[in-house]
N, C-alpha and C positions, 0 to 999 in steps of 0.2 A: 775595270772599276766595279766595286760591289754595288748592290742594289740600294743600300741606305745612302751613300754619298751621292748617287745619281738622283735620288728623290730630293735630297736637300738642295742640290744644285738647281734642279728644276723649279723648286719653289722660290729660291733666291732670284732666279731669272724672272719669274713671274712678278714678284714684288718690284723688281727693278724696272720692268716694263710698265708698271703702274706708276711708280714714283718719279721716274725720269721725265715722262711727258708732262705730268702735272707740274713738276718743278720748272721745266722749260716754259710751259704755258704761263705759269705764275710770274716768272722773271720777265718774259716778254711783255706781259700786261703791265708789270711794274715799270719797265723801261718806257713803254708807250705812255703811261700816265705821267711819268716825270717829264717826258719830252713835250707832251701836249700841254701840261700845266706851265711850262716854261721855267720851272724852278731848277736850281742847281744845288744839290745836296752837299757838294764839296765846299760851298761857301758858308755852311753852317759851322758854328763853333763846336768844340769837342763834345760837350754835353748833349747838345741838340743832335749832333751826328750820331752819337751813341744811342740816343732814344729812337732816332729814325731807323737805324740799322736793326735795333731790337724789335721794333714794330714791324719792319719789313720782313725780316727772316724768322720771326717767331712762328708764323703759320707754317713755314717750310719745316722748321724743327719739329713742330707738332705732327705734321704729316709723316715725316720719316720715323718719328717716335711710334706712331700708330702702326705704320707698316712694319717696323721692327718688332713691335709687340706681337702682331699676328704671325710674323715670320718665326719668332721664337716659340710661339704656341704650336705651330705646325711642326717645327723641328723636334720639339719635345714629344709631340704625339708620335711622330715617326720613329723617334728613339725608343719610345715605350713599345711601339709595335715591333721594332727590331729586337728588343730584349725579350718580348713574349715569343717571337719566332725562334730566337736562340734557345729559350727555355724549352720550347716544344722539340726542337732538334736534339737538345741534350737529353730530354726524356726518351725520345725515340732511340737515341744512341744507347742509353742505359738499358732500355728494354731489349734492344738487339744484342747487347753484351750479355744480358741475363739469359736470353735464349741460347746464345753460343755456349755459355757456361752449362746450362741444362743439357744441351746436346753432348758436350764434352763429358759431363758427369755420367750420362747414360752410356756413352761409349766406354768410359772407364769401368762402369758397372758390368757391362756386357763382357768386356775384355777380362775383368777380374773373374766373372763367373766361368768364362771359357777356360781361363788358366786353372781355376779351382777344379773344374770338371776334368781337365787334362791331368792335373796332379793326382786326382782320385783314380782316374783310369790307370795311370802309371803305377800308383800304389797298389791298386787291386791286382794288377798284372804280376806283381812280384810276391803276392801272398801265397802261402800254402793253402791247398784245398783239402780240408780234413773231412773224413767220414769216420764215424765212430759207431761201432756195433757192440751190443752187449749180449753175450750168449749165457744161458742158464747152465750152471755147472752142478748144482745140487743145493740141498738145504739140510740144516740140522737144528731142530727145535725152532726157534724164531729167527735164525740167521740163514740168509740166502747168499750163496757164493756165485759171483758172476765173473766171466772172462771178457774183458773189454778189448776190442781190437781197434787200433787207430791206424788209418791208412791216409797217406799224403799223396793226392793226385795233382798237386800244384808245385810251386817252386820250393826250393829247400829253405830251411830256416835253422837258426841256432838257438841255444838255450831254451829248448822246448820243455814245457812242463804241463802236465795234465793232472789236476788235483781234484779228488773227491772231497767235497766239503764235509762229508761225514754227517754226524747227527747222533741222536740217542739210539744206541744199539747198532751203530754202523761204524765201520773202520775208516779212518782217514788215510787214503793212500795217494801217493804221488808218483807219477812217471816222469823221470828226468832224463833228458837226452841232450848232450852237447850239440848234436847235429841231427836233424831229421831231413833226409834227402827226399828227392822226388821219387814217387812210386815205392816208398818204404812203408813197412807195416810193423807195428809193435803191439804187444799184449800187456795187459795189466789185470791182475785178479783182485777183486774187492769183495768184502762181506758187507751185507746190508741187513737191516731189520725188516722182517716181513710186513710189519705194520706201516712201514713208510712207503707210500705209493709213488712219490716223486723225489728225485735226488738231484742235487745241484752239483755241477762240474764247471771248473774254470780251466781253460787252456790258454797259456801265455807263451810267447816266443819273441825272438828278435828277427825281423824280416831282412831281406837282402840290402836294404838301405840303412840298416843299423837302428831301426826304430822299433821300440818295444810295442807289441800289440797284444790284445787279449780277446778271447771269445768266451762267452758264457753259454752253457747248455743246461737244459732241464731234462733229466732222464725219467721216463715212465715205463711201467711194465706193459707188455702186450703179449698176445699169443697168436700162433698161426692156426691153420685149420686142424692140425693134429694136437692142438693145445700145448705146444711147446712154448715155454716162456722165453722172452727176449726183451731187451731194453731198446726203446726208441729215444734218440737224442734230438731234442728240438733246440735249435740255436736261438739265443735271446738277443745278443748284441755283439758288436765289435767295438771294444773300447780300449783305450790305453790303460794299462795296469802296471803302475810302478812299484807295487808291493814286493817286499823281499820274498824269495822262494822259501817255502817251508821245508824243513828237514824231512828225511825219509822216516 
């Protein structure tokens, strides 16, 4: 049995233990009074008998009315308390569900981050590892000729393209290879303007998963101890590059 019906039954029993003795005592006193007075209510006519019964049982009706009023008030109070308790339990349940949802969202976020890191690791593992060197070949007036060497120390790739973006006084050259294998080296000769200190290059290819990738480089001039010129290639980014390949 739940707590609320038990409390209601308890208060009903308490009111009954109050009402029943008082009713019994009242009826006993009434019977004693009738007996000692020597009157016989049954000999009264109907109107007088009705008035007699109304007068006799009126106090009893009032007594039980008062007891019922208090009983109803107490039951209403306990019903209100029970509703408040249910509301608290519901709020606690909602809070617990919210905490479970937060925990699940954090778990999903961690799992998603783990999967993303794993995908990145797998993607990085199948990329070519490119090293580019630029050797000085000579110059004529304001034009410098460079021999670029591209070496792949990573995985093979297809549709390889290395493009010099050119510029004023520079030639736009593109190295196109249908397949660049592991440990393969290729050369590309380009002419640049002496006045241009930094040159932009874009390398694009399709990796082993069939995903188009691109790497951007900035090339700058440097010299060794013997003052031999060469180009240093600084990587800028790894981004997807869907642009069509330029013609030779």
